[in-house]
C-alpha positions, -999 to 999 in steps of 0.1 A, spaced: 85 -307 -384 67 -287 -410 81 -261 -433 77 -225 -422 59 -205 -448 53 -168 -447 35 -144 -470 49 -112 -483 25 -85 -494 40 -54 -511 7 -36 -503 17 -36 -467 48 -14 -473 45 24 -474 70 52 -478 62 87 -466 84 117 -473 77 152 -459 41 140 -449 34 128 -485 28 91 -492 47 79 -522 27 59 -547 32 37 -578 63 17 -570 83 0 -597 97 -35 -597 114 -28 -563 100 -7 -534 131 2 -514 166 -6 -505 181 6 -472 219 8 -470 243 21 -445 268 46 -460 297 27 -444 300 16 -407 271 20 -383 290 49 -368 323 66 -376 342 93 -359 353 125 -377 381 143 -359 391 178 -368 425 194 -369 421 207 -333 410 173 -320 373 180 -318 352 150 -328 318 143 -343 301 110 -347 287 104 -381 258 80 -385 241 80 -419 224 58 -444 206 59 -477 172 48 -487 166 41 -524 130 40 -536 119 29 -570 88 45 -586 72 42 -620 78 70 -645 40 78 -644 39 81 -606 21 113 -595 49 117 -570 77 120 -595 74 157 -600 70 163 -563 102 144 -555 121 161 -583 109 195 -569 121 185 -534 155 176 -548 158 209 -567 146 230 -537 168 211 -513 138 202 -491 147 184 -459 119 165 -442 109 135 -422 111 101 -439 91 71 -427 90 36 -441 64 12 -427 65 -25 -434 35 -44 -419 48 -78 -432 57 -106 -407 93 -95 -401 88 -59 -411 105 -30 -394 96 6 -393 121 32 -402 119 69 -392 143 97 -397 142 135 -396 160 160 -419 163 137 -449 169 149 -484 168 136 -519 205 131 -528 202 142 -565 178 143 -594 176 108 -608 186 98 -643 157 96 -667 154 75 -698 128 63 -722 128 31 -741 106 2 -753 91 -2 -718 81 23 -692 112 28 -671 114 29 -633 129 59 -616 151 57 -585 154 84 -558 181 81 -532 174 98 -498 202 107 -474 193 98 -439 215 116 -414 204 95 -384 187 61 -389 163 47 -364 149 12 -367 118 5 -347 102 -28 -340 
């Protein structure tokens, strides 16, 4: 039996926030992480409950990306918008969520090399689509 070999093409990955496609990714494109369990139950003092399902999506862009100022502005203005991640690679999945926000302004630094900048988005309800 032969070895299974697949190709990965970073050009087949796109991130769109608030209807704007993000460009000039750094060494990494994204990292999707659950903020704890898939779902948790928050119960109030009177016994009322709310299910909490949330995740974070971290994207890495270059410091010269034309989208850096836009994302910083969204963080400052507390803009909530749709977030879509499309991965057209072999095992890729599509992610879509509404009412996402940039968690905080990223740290910025300068050094010998051009630094990457990371933005973390809060995803209140994560949907993975095949």
